C-alpha positions, 0 to 999 in steps of 0.5 A: 482582501481576497486570499490567494490560492497559495494562502488557501492551500497553506491554510488547508494544509495546516487544517489537515494537520489538526488532530480532528481531521487526521487520517489513520497512519499507513499501518493503522489503515492497512490493519483496518483494511485487513480486518475487513478482508478477514471478515469478508472472506472468513479467513480465520476459519479457512485452511492454510491451503485456501490462502495459498491457493488464493493468494493472488485473489486475496491481494486483489481483494485487499486492493479493492477494499483499500480503495473503497475504505480510503474513499469513505474515510477521505470523503468523511474528512472532506465533508468535515473540513468543508463544513468547518471552512464554510462556517468560519467564512460565514462568521468572518464575512458576517453573511446573513442567513438569507444570503448564504446560498448566494454566498456559496454560489458566487464567493471566489474564496469559497470556490478556491477553498473547495477547489483546493480541497478537491485537489487534496482529496484526489491526490490523497486517493492516489497515494493511499491506494499505492501504499501498504502493499507490503503490509497485506503481504506481511499479514498473509504471511502471518496467517500462513505461519511463516518464520520471517522478519521485516525491515531487519536492522543490521541487514544491508538495506533493511529488506522488506522481508527476510526469511527466516531470520537474522540469526541464520542470515548471519551464519549462513546467508545462502539458506535465506531469502530476501523479498522486496515488495513494490507495486511499481517496478521501473528501475527500482528492482535494482534496490532489492539486489543491493539488500542483504548478502549476494549469497542470499536469494532475492525476489520481488513481489509486484503486481506485474502491471508495468513489467516488461520482458527487458526488465525481467531479463535485466533482473534475471542477470542480477539473480532477482526473480519476480513474483506476480498475480497468477492471472497476470502470469497466465495472460502475459508471462508464460515463462519459467523465469517468473513466479505466480504468488501461488507457485512461489509460496508452494515451491519456495516459502513452504519450508519456512512454515512453522507448526504453530497453527 
């Protein structure tokens, strides 16, 4: 009896959960990409000003490396899973060696297995390239020796970044800032405003690809301001109500620099 597409999809799903086919979790994957970024641009040898002046560029480089490394990991996993499936099917159906080529070209189940693997691979590419945005920001903040906390417990909404720390936030929230990191905005910027205390300044790090003037103005009414790559600001948003990464770091974050470097 030929398996249905749903049965094969479930089988692939279960196979993907096995340890030998597991992909790195998001944090581990982010660290792999960041290590490659460090090596490619020799960031450990650079002055702080290089990182500040090239923050937008480094974020874009991270995204490019993330895509490249994700492709490599996914394709290696794909080939491993596909070889396993083909081997198991050949054993299960007792295919003679001389008929393997015909089997691979004409067997409906093998086609369905490959089709579902292809779909899974495509979806995984999309999800991986959209994740870990906050991690690269965190790694770069650490390189710049800023004092901050991530996902701070006991602070409403557990914001992505709280500057400088919960202790000051609890005693004087107006001296702190909260930063949310979102690759896509839509209406999700409103979530950031609900994080922390209303006395605290709120900002949103994003890529600027789906920003609109209406969203910028709507966020401004909530005392939330966007921070975007310098090239996007220069080409699309020549206004004072939005920061480039470089402007924001120099004008807002530098007071949180510690002298431990």
